C-alpha positions as CSV (number, residue, x, y, z in Angstrom):
1,X,0.0,0.0,0.0
2,X,1.4,3.4,-1.0
3,X,0.5,6.7,0.6
4,X,2.0,9.3,-1.7
5,X,1.4,13.0,-1.8
6,X,4.5,14.5,-3.6
7,X,7.3,13.3,-5.9
8,X,8.2,13.1,-9.6
9,X,5.7,11.3,-11.8
10,X,7.4,9.6,-14.8
11,X,4.4,8.3,-16.7
12,X,0.6,8.8,-17.0
13,X,0.1,5.4,-15.5
14,X,2.2,6.3,-12.4
15,X,0.3,9.5,-12.1
16,X,-3.1,7.6,-12.2
17,X,-1.8,5.3,-9.4
18,X,-0.8,8.3,-7.3
19,X,-4.2,9.9,-7.8
20,X,-5.9,6.6,-6.8
21,X,-3.7,6.4,-3.7
22,X,-4.6,10.0,-2.7
23,X,-8.3,9.3,-3.2
24,X,-8.1,6.1,-1.2
25,X,-6.4,8.1,1.6
26,X,-9.3,10.6,1.6
27,X,-11.9,7.8,1.7
28,X,-10.2,5.9,4.5
29,X,-8.9,8.8,6.6
30,X,-8.6,8.3,10.3
31,X,-6.6,9.7,13.2
32,X,-5.0,6.2,13.6
33,X,-3.9,6.3,9.9
34,X,-2.4,9.8,10.3
35,X,-0.5,8.8,13.4
36,X,0.8,5.7,11.7
37,X,2.0,7.8,8.8
38,X,3.7,10.3,11.1
39,X,5.4,7.5,13.1
40,X,6.7,5.9,9.9
41,X,7.9,9.3,8.7
42,X,9.7,10.0,12.0
43,X,11.4,6.6,12.0
44,X,12.5,7.0,8.4
45,X,14.0,10.4,9.1
46,X,15.9,8.9,12.0
47,X,17.4,6.1,9.9
48,X,20.9,6.5,8.4
49,X,19.5,6.4,4.9
50,X,17.1,9.3,5.4
51,X,19.2,11.8,3.5
C-alpha cells in the first residue's frame, strides 16, 4: 500500500496510481492512519538512509 502526496511522476500510469492512492487516503482517513504515517515518517528520518 502506498501513501504518496508528492514526488516526480514519470508516466501517465504512475500519475493515475498516485491519484488513486490519494483518493483512497481521503476515503479511509482516520486519526489512527495519520498517526501511523507520522510515526513511519519520523522513523524514516531517524534512519541512516534518510538523506
